[in-house]
N, C-alpha and C positions, 0 to 999 in steps of 0.2 A: 261614341261615348261622349257625353257632354261633360266638360271639365269646368267647374266654377273657379273663378280667379279670386284668390285671397289677397287683400291689400296689405302691404307691409305695415308693421307697427311703427308709429312715429314716436321715438323716444324724447323725453324731456331733457335728459342730460347727455353729455358726450360720453357714449359708451365705448369702452375699450375691451376687446376680447382676444385672448391668446388662443390660437387654433393649432392643432397638431394631430398626428397619428401616434399611437403609443410606441413604447420601446420595442425594438425588433419586429416592427410591423411596417411592411412596405405598402400596405393597401391605402393609398392616399387619394383615390378617386372621390370617395364620399366626402372627405373633409374638404377637398378642393371645391366641390359643389356647394357645401355648406358655407364655407368662408366667402364665396362669391355672393351668396344670397344675404349673408350677414352684412357684408360691405354695401350691397345694393340697398339694404334697408336703413342705411345711414350710420352704421357703427364703424369704428376704427379697428381694423383687424391686424393683429401682430401674428403673422403666419410663420410657423416653424417647420412645416413639412413633416415627413415621415421619420420613424425610428427616433423618437425623442424620449429620454429618460424623465422620470418624475422630477429629479433634481433640476434638470435643464428647464423644464416647463415652469416649475415653482420659482426658480431664480428669475426667469423672464417675467412672470406675472407680478412678482414683487417689484422688480426694477421698473417695470412699465406701469405700475399702479393700475393694473387692469381690474375691471369689475368681475370678470368671469374667465373661465378656461373651458374650451369646448374640445373634446377628444373623441376620436374614433378608435376602437380596439377590436380587431378581428382575429388576433392570434392567441387568444386565451390569456390566463393570468390576470383577468380584469378585476377580480375581487381584490387581490393584493394591490394592484396598480392604483385603483381609484381610492382605496382606503389609505394607502401610503401617501398619496397626494393630499388628501384631506388632513391627515396627521401632520404632514410637513408644513402645510400652510398655517395650521394652528400653532405649530412650534415656532414659526417665524412671525407670529403675531398678526397674521393676515387671514384669519378665519372668515372675514367678510367676503373674500373672493369666492364666488360660487362656481361649482363644478358641474358641467353638463357632459353627457357622453352618449354614445351609441355604438352598436356592433352587430347590427342585423340579428340573425338568429343565434349568433354565438353566445350572447348574454341571455341566459334563461330567465323566464319571468320570476322565479323564486330568487334568483341572484339580483335582479333589478330591485325587488322588494327589500332585500337585505342591504343593498347599497343606499337606497332611499332612507332606510331606518338609521344607517350609519351617519348620514348627514350630506350625502351627495344630492345636489339640487334636483337633478332629473336625468334619468337614463331613458332615452327614447327607444322604443321597440319597433319592430316592423309593423305591428298593429297600430301604433301611434302614427307611423308614417302614412298608413292607408287612411286612417281616420282624420288626421289633421292636415296632411299634405306637407310638402317641404316648407313652404312659406309659413304655414300654421305652426310648425315646430319652432321655426326661427322666431316668430312673433312671441311665442310662449317664453322662449329663452330671454329675448330682449326685455320683455316686460318684467321678468323676474330679476333682472340685473340693472334696471333703470334707476340707479341711485347715484348721487354725486360723489366725486372723489376730490380730496384736497380742501374740503370745506371747513372742517373743524380741526385746526392745527393744535398740537398739544406738546410744545417744546421740541419739535423736530429740529429746529435750527441749532439747538444745543448739541445734537448728536452728529452734526455734519462732520466734525473732525474725526469721528470714529469711522467715517465712511460707511455708515449704516445705510444699506440700500433702501430700506423702507422709508427712512426719514428723507433721504434725497428724493425718492420718488414722490412722496406726498407733497414736498415743497414745490417740485416742478408742476404737479397737478394743481396746486393752489395758484401758482403763477398763470397757468393756462386757463383755469376754470373760474377762479375767484380773485382776480388781480387787485380789485379794490379792497375787499375784505382782508387780504393778506399784505396790504401795502407796507405797513410798518415793519413787519417781519422781513419782507423782501428787501426793503431799504437797508435794514441791518445786514442782510446777507451780501448786498452789493458793496457795502462798506468793507466787509471782511474780504471780499474778493479782490478789492483794490490793493490790499496788502500782500496778496499772493502773487508770486512770479511764475506760476504754472503756465507753460507755453500752450497756445491754442493753434493747432494745425487745421486750417480750413481746406476741405477737399470738395471740389465742385467739378462739373463736367456734363457732357451731354448724356441723355438717357441711353442706356445700353452700352455705355463705354466700359462697363465692368468695374464701377467704383466700389461696390460692396466687396467684391473678391479682392480688389487691390487693398482696401482698408483691412480686410482680414489678414492678408499677407504682411502688411506693415505691423499689425498688432502681434502676429505670431513671432515676427523677428524681434520686436520690442520686448516681449515676455522672455524670450530666450536670452537676449542680450543683457537685460537688466532684471535679474531674478528677484529683486526686492522692490522694484518700482511698480506703481499702480497706474492704470490708465482708464480714462472715461471716454465714452463715445456718445455723441449726440447726433442722431441721424434723422433727417427730415424727408418725408415723402409727401406728394401732393394729395390734397383732398379733392373729391369729385364735386364739381360745381352743382350738379343736378341733385345729388342725394346727400351730400355732406359726408358720405362714407369715405374711408381711405384704406388702402392696402399698404401696411407698413411691413415691407417684405425684405428689408436688408438682413435681418437675422438669419434667414434661411440659407444664405450663401456663406455664413461665417462659422468656421469650425473652431477658431481659437478663443472665442469669447466665453466659453464654458470654463471659466477660471475665476477663482475668488479675487484675483487682482484686477479684474475687469468689471466696470459698470457700464451698462448701455441703456440708453433711453431713446425710443423712437417717437418722433413728433409728427403730427399731421400739420400741413400748412394752415388748414382751416380758413383759407382764402385762396381764390383762384389766381392763376397766372403769376404766382410768385414762387421762388425756389426755397424760401425760408418761412418759418412760422414767426409771427410777430413776438412770440414769447421766447425766441431762441436765445436772446441775450440773457434773459433770466435763468434759463436752463444752464447756460455756460457759467454764469456767476455762481449758481448753486454748486456745481461740481468743482468750480475753482475754490470756493469757500471750504469745500470738503477736503481740499489740499491733495488732490491727485497729482501725480508727477507729470502727467501729460494729458491733454484733452484733444480729441479729434472731433471736428464738426463737419459732418457730411451733408451736403444739400441734395435735394431732389434733382432730377435731370433738368438742365437749363438750356435756354436758347443762346443765340450768339451775343446778346447784349447784357446778360445778367452778371453783375459783379458784386452783389450784396455781400457775399462771403467775406470780402476783405475788411468790411466794417466790424466783423465779429471775431477776427482771427489775427494772430501775430504773423502768420506766414500762410501763404496759400499755394495749394497744389492743384493744378488744372489737369483733369484726365480726359483724354480724347482718343480717337482711333484713327488709323490711316485713311478711313473712308469718309473724308470730309468734302470730296469733290475736287474742283480745280484749285490750284495754289492761290488764286485770287480770293477764294473764300476765307483764307486765313486772315486777310486784312479786315474782315468784318467781325472777327471774334475779339470782343473787348477784353476777355480774361488773358489773352496773350500780352496785353499791355501791363497787366497787374500781377499776374502769377509769378511767384518766386521760383517755382519748379513746375515743369510740365512732364506728364507721363503720357507717352504715346503707347497706349495699351493695345492688346490684341495685335502684337507686333508680328504675329505669324501670318497676318493678312497680306494679300497681294499688294505690291507697291509700297511696303512698309519702309524700306530703305530710302526711297525717293521722298516719302512723307517726312521722314526724320530730317533729311537734308532741308526740305522746304520749311519745316517748322523752325528749325534752327536759324535759317536765314531770316524768317519773319521776326523771330525773337530778337535777333541782332538789330534789325531795323527799328523795332518798337522801343528797344532799350538803348539805342545808340551805342552798341558795343562792337564797333568796327575793328578794334585792334586785338581782340582776343581770339584764341584758337577755337575751332568748332568743338574740340574735346571738352573745353571748359564751359560751354553753354549748358545750362541746367535743363536739358531736354533728354529724356531717357526712354528708350524702347523697352517695353515690358510685356511679359505674358503672364499676367497674374494667375491665370488658370493652371499654369504649369508649376509643379512642385519645385521649390528651390531654384527658381528662375534667376540667372545671373543679372538680368536687367533690373529685376525687383531688388536684388541685393544692393546694386549700385544706387538705385533710387532711394532705398532706405537709408544708406550711409549719407547721401547728399542731404536728405531731409533732416536727419538728426544733426548734421554739422551746421546747417543753416539755422535751425532752431536754437542750438547752443549759442551761436554767434549773435543772433538777434535778441535773445532774451537773457543772455548771460547765465544760463543754467548749464550744469555739467552733464552732457550726454556723451561720455567717452565710449563710443561703440567699439566692441571687440569682434563684431561680425566679420567673418572672412569674406572678402569679395575678390572677384577676378576682373580683369580688364575686358574680358570677352563680352560681346553683345548678346542680347536675348536671341536665342535661336530655337525655333520650335523643334522639339524632338518628334519628328513626323512618324506616325504609325504607318501611313501610306504616303510614299514620296509624292510631292506635288505633281510631278509629271505623269503619275499613274491614276489621278483622280477620276478619269473617264473609264475606269475598268469595267463598270457595269454596262455602260453603253457599248463598249467594245465587245462585251459578251453578247449583248442583244444583236449587234451587227453580225457577229460570227454566226450566231444561230440562224438569223434570217437569211444570211448568205448560204448556209448549209441547206436550209429548207428550199431555197430557190434552186440550188444545184440539184437537190433531190427531185424536184418537180421536173426540171429540164432533163435529167437523166432518165426519169420514168417515161417521159415523152419519147425520148430516143429509143428506149427499150420497147415501148409500145409500137413505134414505127417498125422496128426490126421484126417484132412479132407479126405485125400486119403483113409485111413483105414476105416473111417466111410462110405464113398461111396462104398468101396469094400464090407463091411458087408451088406449094402443095396442091392448091386448087387447080392451077394450070396443068400441073403434071397429071392430074387425075381426069382430064377431059381431052377430047380430040379437038384441036383448033389449028387453023392455019398459022404458020410462022411460030409454031410452039417453041422451037429451040431458041429462036431469036428473042422471043418474049421472056422466056426463062432466063436467058443470058442478061437481058436488060434489067430484069428484077434482081438477079444476083449482083450485077454491077451497082445497082441502087443500094442493095443490102450492104455491100462492102463499103460504100461511101458513107452511109449512115453509121455503120459500125465503128468508123474512125472516131466518132463523137462519143462513143460509150467508154466510160472509164474502165481500165483494166480490171480493177477490183470488183466493179459491178458485173463485169462479164463473168468473173469467177463465181460470183454469187448465183447468177442464173445457171451457169454450167453445173454447179454442185447442188442445186436445189433438190433434185429428186433423191440424191444420196442423203441429204439432210433430213428430208421427210421420212425416208426409210429408217433412219437411225431411231426415230421416235416410234416406228411401227415394230421394230425388233423387240424381242422379249426383254433385253437388257440394253441400257444406254451406258456407254463407257466414256469417261472424261477424266481429266487430270486437275487436281487442285494442289498447288505448291509441290509439284513433282510426285504427288501421290495419286495413283490410279484408283478411281471410284467406279463401281459397277452398280447401276440403279435399275430396278425393275420399272418398266415404262407404263404398266397398266395395273389397275386394281380390279378385282372381280366383285360385281354387285351380287345381291342375294338372288337376282334373276339370272346369274351366271353370264352377264354381259361383261366384256372387257372395257373398262372405263379408262381412257388415256389420261395420263398425268399431264401431258402437254399436247394440246390440239394444234394442228398446223392448218393454215388456210387452204381452201380448195381452188384457189385462183389458178387459171391457166395462162392468162395474158401476162406477158413479161413485164409490162409497165406496172400492173397492179402488184405483181410479185416483188419487183424491185423496190417500189415505193414502200411496201409493207416491210421488207427487210431493212430498209434504210431508216424508217421512222418507228417501227414497232419491233420486229424481230422476235425470235424465241427467247424465253428467259435465259439469262446468262450470256447474251451476246449484245454487242453495241447496237442501238443506244440504250439498252437495258430497260426499255419501257415496260416490259412485262415482268421484270425482276432481275436481280443482279447475279443470281446463281441458277444453274441449269435446272436444279430440282430443290425442293425444300428438304431441310435436314430431317432425316428419319430418326424417330425415337426422341425428338425434342420439339414439342409444340412451341409456338412463339409466345408462350405464356410467361409473364413476369410476376413474381411473387412479391407483392408490395407490403411493406411493414415499416413501422416507426412509431414507437410510443414508449413513455417511461424511460427507464434506464436501459443500458445495453443488454442486460440479462433478459428483461421482459421481451424486447424485440427479438432477441435470439430465440426465445421460446416460440414466438409467433412464426419466425422464419422456418423453424423445424416443423411446426404444425402445418403450414401451408405447403411445404415441399415434401412432406412424408409420403413415401411410395412413388415419388416422381423420379424418373431416370435422370432428368436434367434439373439442376438447381439454378434458377435464374432469379437471384435475389435483388429486389429494388428497394433502396433505403430512403426513407423520409427522415429528415433531421428536425429537431425542435428549433424554434426561432432564435434561441440563444446561440446555438451552434451555427445556424445560417448566417448570423452576423459576426461570427468569429470571436465570440466572447466565452468566458468561463462561467459555470454555475456559481451562484453567490447567495448568501442569506439576505442580501438587500431585497426588500419586498418586490420591487418592480422587475427584478430578475428572477427571484425565487418562484414567483407564480407561473413563470413560463418554462421552467425546467421540465423537460420530458413531456410537454403538452404539444399536440399536433405533430409529433415527431420524436425521434429518439435523441437523448442527450449524449453527445460524444465530445469529450474535451481533451482526450489524451490517447496515447498509443494503447494503453491497457484496455481502455473502453472499446477500441476497434478490435482488439484480440478477443474480448468476451463477446462482442456483437456477432462476429463471424465464426465463433468457436464451433467445432463439429462439422464444418464445411471445409473440405480441402480446396483452398483458393487457387492451387496450381493444377487442379484437375480440369481437363478439357471439357468436362460436363458441368462445370460450375462457372457461373459468371455473376458479377456483382455490378449493379448500377447505383450510383450515388447522386442524389438530387441536391447538389450544393454548388454555389457559384462564387460568392465573394471570397471565402477562405478555401476554395476548392483545392489549391495546391497543397495546403497544410493537411487537409483530410486525405488527399492522395498519398501524401507521405506516411500518414498513419496506416492506411490500407496496405501499401507496398511493404512496409516493415512488418505488419501483422502476417502477411503472406510469407515473407522471408523467414520469420521466426517459426512459423508452422513447419516449414521444410527443415529447419534446424532441429526442431523437436522430433520429426520423423527420423532424421539422421541419428539423433541421440538414442532413440528407441531401437533402431535397426542395429546399432553398434553396442547395445547393452550398457550405455553410459548414464542411465537415469539416476542411479544412486550417487554417482560422482558429481553430476551436474546439480542435483538437489542439494548436496552438501555445500557446493560452491555458493548457490543462491542463499541458503540458510546463513552461511558465514557472512555474506554481504549484508544481510538484514540484521544479523546479530550485532555486527560492528556499528550499524547505524542506530540500533536500539529501537527499531520499529517493526511492526508486523508485516509479514509478506502479503501482498494483495491476493484476494481470492475471488472466485465466481460466487455471487450471492445466490443461495438457494440450490435446489436440486437441478441436475442437468435434465433437459427435456428428452423425450423419446427421440432417438435418432442422433443425439449429440454424443460422440465418443470422447469428448474432452480435448480433441485436437486444438492446439493453440493456447492452452491454459497453463502448460508446464512453465513457460518462460514469462508469466505475468511478473511485472516489476523489474525485469531485466531484458536485454536483447541478446540475440545469438552471438554477436561479436564480443560480448562481455564474458561468455562462458565457453566459447569454442575458439581454437586458434585461427588466425587470419587465413591460413592456407586451406582450411576447411570451410570457413564462413564465406569467403569471397566467391568460390565456385557455386555454392548453394544460392547465393544472392543473384549471380548472373543467370543461372538456370531458371530461377523463380521469376525474375523480371521478364524473361522471354516467354514464360508459360502463362502468366495470369491473364484471365479474360474478364472484360467488364468495361464500364464506362463511367467517367465522371462528367457531370454536366458542364460546369466551368464556363458557361457562355455569358461573358460580362456585357456584351453588346445588347442582348435582349433584356438584361437586367436594367440597364439604363433606359431602354425604350419602353419597358412594360412592367417589371416586377419589383424593382427597388431594393434588391439585397446587395447592392454595390457597397463595399466598405473602403477599398483603396481608391486612389485617383484612377481615372480610366486608363491613363498611359501606363501606370505601374501595374494595374491588373492585367493589361494586355502583355506587358513584359513578362509577368509571371506565367501567363499561358504559353508564351513563346519559349520560356525557359523549361517548362515541363515537356513541351514537344521536343525541344533540342535534346533533353536528357533521354527521352524515349528513343530517339534516333540513335543516340550514342550507345545506349544499353540494349538495343535490339528489342524494345518492347513493341511487339507487333500485333498482339491480340487485345490490347487494352486501348480504348478510345480516349484520347487526351481531352476531347471536348464533345459534348452532345449539343450541336447547334440547334437551339430550341425555338420552335414556333408555338409550342403548347401554351406557354405563359402569355405569349402575344395574343393568342386566341382567347385565353381566359380573361385577359384584360379588356376584350371587346372587339378585337379585329375580326373582319370577315375572312373566309377561307383564302381568298386571293391575296389579301394583305398579309395574312399569316405566312403564306408560302413565299411571297415576294420578299418580305422583310427577312425571313429566315435564310433563304438562299443568298440574298444580298449580304447578310452577315457572314455566311459561309465563305463567299468569295472574298470578303474583306480579310478574313483570317488567312486565306490562301495568299493574298497580296502581301500581307504583313510578314508571314513566314518566308515567302520568297524574298522579300526585301531584306530579311535577316540572313540571307544566304543559304537557306535550307533547300534541299533537293525536293521538289514537289512529289516525286515518287517515293520518297522516304517518309513524308509526313501525311500526305493525302489519305493513305489507308487508315490513319489513326483518327480521322474525322468521322463523326457519326451525326445523325440528325434525329430530331424528336418532334413529332407533330401531334396536334389535337385532331380528333375526328368527330365532327358533328353530323347532322343529317341533311345539311344543305346539299344540292346536287354536285357542287364542286368537290365535296369531300370524297365522292366516288372515284375521283381521278387524281387526288392530291399526291399520292405516291408515285404514280406513273409519270406525271408531269415533272415532279422533282427529279426523278431518276434521269429523265430524258434531257432536261436542261443541263443538269450537272455533267452528264456524260459528253454531250456535244461541246460544252464549254471547255471541259478538262482536256478533251482530245484535240479540238481544233484551235483553241485559244492558248492553252498552256502546254500543249504537246505532251501531256501526261500519258503514262502507260495504262494498260487495261485495268489493273487493280485500282489505280487512282481514279478511274472513271466511274467506279461503282459507288453509288450513293446508298448507304445502308441506314435504315431508320427504324426507330421505335415509335409506336403510336399508342396514344391513350385516349380512351373514349372521353367525350366532353364533360367537364365538370359544370360548365354553364348550363347544360341541358338537364342537370339533376335539379328537380324542383321540390320545394318543401310542401307542396300540395300534392295529394294523391301519389305518395312516394312509391307505391307499388308499380306505377306506370313507368318509373325510371328504368327498370330492367328492360322494358320493351324498347325504349330508345337506345339503351346501351347495346342490346342485341343487334339492332339494325346497324349501329355504328361499327360493331365488331365484325359484322358481315362485310361491310364496305372494306374494312382494313384487311381482312383475310383474303377476300377476292382480289384485292389490289397488291397482294404478295408482300405485306409488311414483314420486316425481319424479326420484330418482337412486338408484343401487344400487352397492354394493361387495361383490364375492364374495371370501371369504377363500380363500387357497391351502391345499391339503390338508396341506402340510408345515409350516404355521405352528405346529402343535402342538409341534414339536420344534426349529425353527430359523427364522432369517430366510428368507422364501421366495426361491426361485431365480427366474431369468427364465423358465425353463420352467414352473414351477408357477404363476407369476403369469399366464402366457399361458393355461394350462389353466383357471384360475379365471375369466378374462375370457371364455373360450370358452363357459363354462356359460351366461352370460346372453346372449351373442350367438346361441347355438344356440336358446335359448328365443325370443328376439325375432325372429330371422330365419328359423328353420326350423320351429318348432312352430306347427302350423296354428291351434290354438285361440287362441294369443297374438295372432293377427291381429285378433281381436275385443278391444276395449278395455274392455268391462265384463262379462267372463265370469262373475263371481261373482253378479251381480244375478239375482234370481229363484230362487236356491237356497234351499230351506226351511231347511237347517242353517245357511247363512251368515246368513240373516235372524235366526234364533233366537240364534245366537252373538253377533251384533251387539248385539241387545237385552240379552242377559245380561251381556256385557262392559261395555256402556255403563252399566248400572245398578250394576255392581260398582265402576266408576270413581267414579260419583257418591256411592256409599256411602263410599268412601275419602276423597273430598273432605270429607264430613261429619266423619269421624274426625279429619282434619287440623285442621278448624275448631275442634273440641273442645280442641285443643292450642294454640290461638292462631294458627292459620294456618301457612303453611310455615315462616316464621322462628321462630315459637314452638315448633313441633314439632322444629325443628333444635336448639333449645336443650336439649331433653330427649333428643336423639338418637333421636327416634322413627323417622325414616326409616332411619337406619343400623341400628338394632336390628331393624327388620322385615326389612331386606335380609339381615342375618346369619341370622335365624331361617329365612328361606326357603331360603337357601343350605345351611344345615345339614340341612334337610328333604330337599332334593335329594340331597345327598351321602350321607345315611343310606340313602335308597332305592336309590341307585346302588350303595352298598357291600353292602347285603343282597341285591341282585338283584331287588327288587320293581319297580324301574323298569328295564326291560330296555334295554341298550345293546349293539347287535350288535358283536361283536368286542372288547368290553370286559368285560362280565360274563355274556354268553351268546353262543352260536354261536362259540365260540373255535376257533382253528385247532388242528391236531394238536400244535403246539408250545406251545399255551397262550396264543397271542396276546401275546407279551412286548412290553414297551415298546420302541419303535424309537428307536435313538440316531442322531443326525445324522452323516452321513459328513463333512460340512464345515459350519462355522459362519461365516456372513458377518459380519465385524466390521471396524471402521474400521482402516486401516493406520497404522503409526507415522508415515509420511510425511504422511498426511492430518491426523492430530492435530497434528503439529508445524507444519504449514502453517497450520492454523486459528489456532494461538497466535501465529505470526509475523504473520499478517494483522491480528490483533487488536492486537498491539503496534505495528504500523505505523499503525493507525487512531489509537491513543492518542497516538503520537508526533506525527503530522501535525496533530492537533486539540488539542494540549496547551494552546495559547493561547486556545482557544475553549470547550472542553468544560466547564470549571468554571463559567463564566458561564452557559452554557446550562442546566446542572443547577440552578444557583441560581434561574434564571428559572422553570423548571417547578415548583420547590418553592414559589416565591412565588405562582404562579398557584393552586397547590393550597391554600395558606394563605388566600388571598383569595377562595376559592370561585369561581374562574374555571373555564373549560372546559379541563381538563387535556389532553384529546386534541388540541385545537386547537394548544396550545403544543407537544405531543409531536411533531406533524408537523414541527416545526422541530428539536426536540431530537435526533431520530433521525438527522438529517443529520450530526451531529458526535459523537454519543456511542454507546457500545456498550450492549448489552442489560443487562449486569451493572451498569454505571454508573448507568443510569436506574433500575433496580430498587432499588438500594441508596439512591439519592437519595430515592425515593418512600417507602421504609421510614421515613425520618426524619420525614416529614410525614403519612403515612397509617397507620403501624403495621404490624407483622408479624402474620401469621395465628397464632392461639394454638391449639395442638393440643388435642384432646380425648382422654380416656381411652376 
């Protein structure tokens, strides 16, 4: 396919564009591609990253005096989002800032038209992309916003003292773009600035030293320390010499600047090889004249000899890392002569203490400070990426004290500091960072041992057969020959492991067990009797498990050690001896609107099914741990692309009519950032259901209802209700205690045993995999360390409360694959993340055999050849590592996984073909003995699936499980040459990837350098390129097109939350806040105190969720655990 190259548009003016992904939207791949092309076309890009509110983006655009905003929106709510942005810009007097956007097929053509009519400059559709190409779309955007800023000033200087962001921004633009025309006004501003004593802190340092994170941490402390003071930040990044474009990326790392007391302006150097813009002094003078209380000037990354910063600041802070090379390199760094304070950031790096000593020595030499103690040298080890870092606290106090002394301004800091040094709170202890390579070595050693043992067994078999042959013929010296062979046999037999000898001795008995009518085995001390065959229509007995017909001992032993029957180590064929009868591995997936609507869908899809396996999708507001709100950028997303759940009552309504403690019911929750909070809602909903059953069994309904009525009468508010009629199959279980909890209406001696029994009985999974979120999906909300601590606290609570049937994490490869990873990377990264959780939990002192059974996995299933063996390879690697590396017991060695057919393979062209792909993927999964399966609906490529399409998707796996004859056998892949070879190839590829991750410091070290994310993006680009050129054929997409060219199918209807549902969710939330107003603040303080005191946060959260909403809890935990810091 010939691709014509479009030349970039050459702008006449310096164009500045703010780029971001919309609120509660982690899909940042598209906007990253766009901002790169915008930058390469010569524009200056202020990139904010994913999950940005309209307020944040508008504030940024106003402060930066940008000509345009470019947004991607893939999570719904786009009409409200873009209109709100347009209105807010006009409200701020910045209607000239143009808005551009895109969202693939999510934004319908009619909606694009509506947004254009409203005033949005352009929303680009997939058809625009095909017609114009990426560069063509960027050219169109640049041309539309190629107008000057700062040209016609109109009294802005008079508004400086009001700290009006628009006036400050326009004056800085005038200084940058029209210095001659604005000379008189700028001279006036300079004179005003001379009268102001505002201190300027200059921050400089090498690229990659973490200056932006460090600035953010200083600003955060300043805002807490001085509740009435205001701060301005001028940040400089380099311009590209070739194109003139610039990436102004400091804002992406800053969480604390979204505050009305902070003004920030990013400048491009607009000249090469310099760390500052020539207009930086004008910018400093303008914010000085605006009378801010403090100014921070941050330069771009500098070399060893740049000292420009000292000319523009009252005090300078030099930021470096311990990785500067030999100590002699310090003698070449000019800033060590001039810096007032030095931050040795990333103090968790190897050799940090030696570096601190060397830098202090060099500082002493440079400043001739021979007589003072090392403790008094202003060099501080800091870890800016770590929340509430002691070194950062010390640095902040030192900076404020020096500024006060130098400028004579009063900065009496009240921030509490300790004398302790920065010390990394290691998730994985440094001595354990080779854990993945140790696993690779363990598995390779096992495989070598297996091969050696198989050879020994084969030799023994050969000798045995030789003895039998000699015994059957007449030959001279027969007895002597047999004796020699028997001696040789005895000698070789010494090399055969005792366990392997038993395997061979018991083989015939093992095979017979599968030939008998019933197979008897035990699960948790319970004896199970399973019929071993099914009868076909032709009256043949089809075995559920087929055994190999090998005779040779070497072949038999190798098969037993590497494959084995289902339910036996290394579990290649499956972790249980037989599939569960009466329960297909079908998951019933739902999530839309409010809890009542999703509850109705759950009852619809599970009606008549013996097992209820409910899989819950949450809306993006819930995924990011926030509450529903009337604010338009939130309001538009309530109940779209998932169910809105913000409190315990929502969870009770969502799962009402399903007995959550019934062994035939299990619930899966696809949630990560706020997973612990949602788990708290779920567990309490389950407990209160059992309290309700107790109340009914003991005839206490009237008494309890009177109690609840009295509680609400006293508060003067209505009792919460389920909205609308109950669906067929919903008996109302779970709704009696809406608005209260079991412990409020039952005595403790009744409630506590019910709670204990319920926690031990509930079945299900919460996704909670924060590592894959950082690597692929972006719904992280808390700092990574705090998120992992929450995961550990949940698991510790599960151990303590004997929660054995609920998985505390679903270690997920699905979203890694959906982000673009190939099957090997998906499997390698997912298993590596799993072993990282193992290492972390072990480092916290947990018993591996207590937590490993609570871990589950979740994979995507495409149609690449590797997907045929993804489950068997995962099981085999996990089992070998857990047994031989971690000495875990048999239950801990069993890897259980859910699988979902690929979302990426659902195409918006020829959508009827999607079911064919899904069927093949489901066949892979069922043949590979998955533990549960979700089949995507064919129309998910274009819209939220309908009830009819969901039923078709479920029928795919039901037909395979119940009608397809070969699926009656439970190990159909075993014995296939290609399957065995693929298994070996994929296993070795995964182990090789483990070694690559080890080279980067383990999973967390690799995440710091964005290794996983980079690899996923490369693999995604490779796939998209082959798809685009047609080298990778996709039927109905790039080949075998219809007579009309297989156009993109547009949905006839789009299922979205109704106005009534959204408003009801907000009113329910307001009711919760109102009725618990006297209690919620205390509960939030309690959970914060537990976090500060290193207690188990989840244990306390089980109480917090009874009185507080999701958003309340999330924001309370931000204050003690820190927010996630986005990466570029």
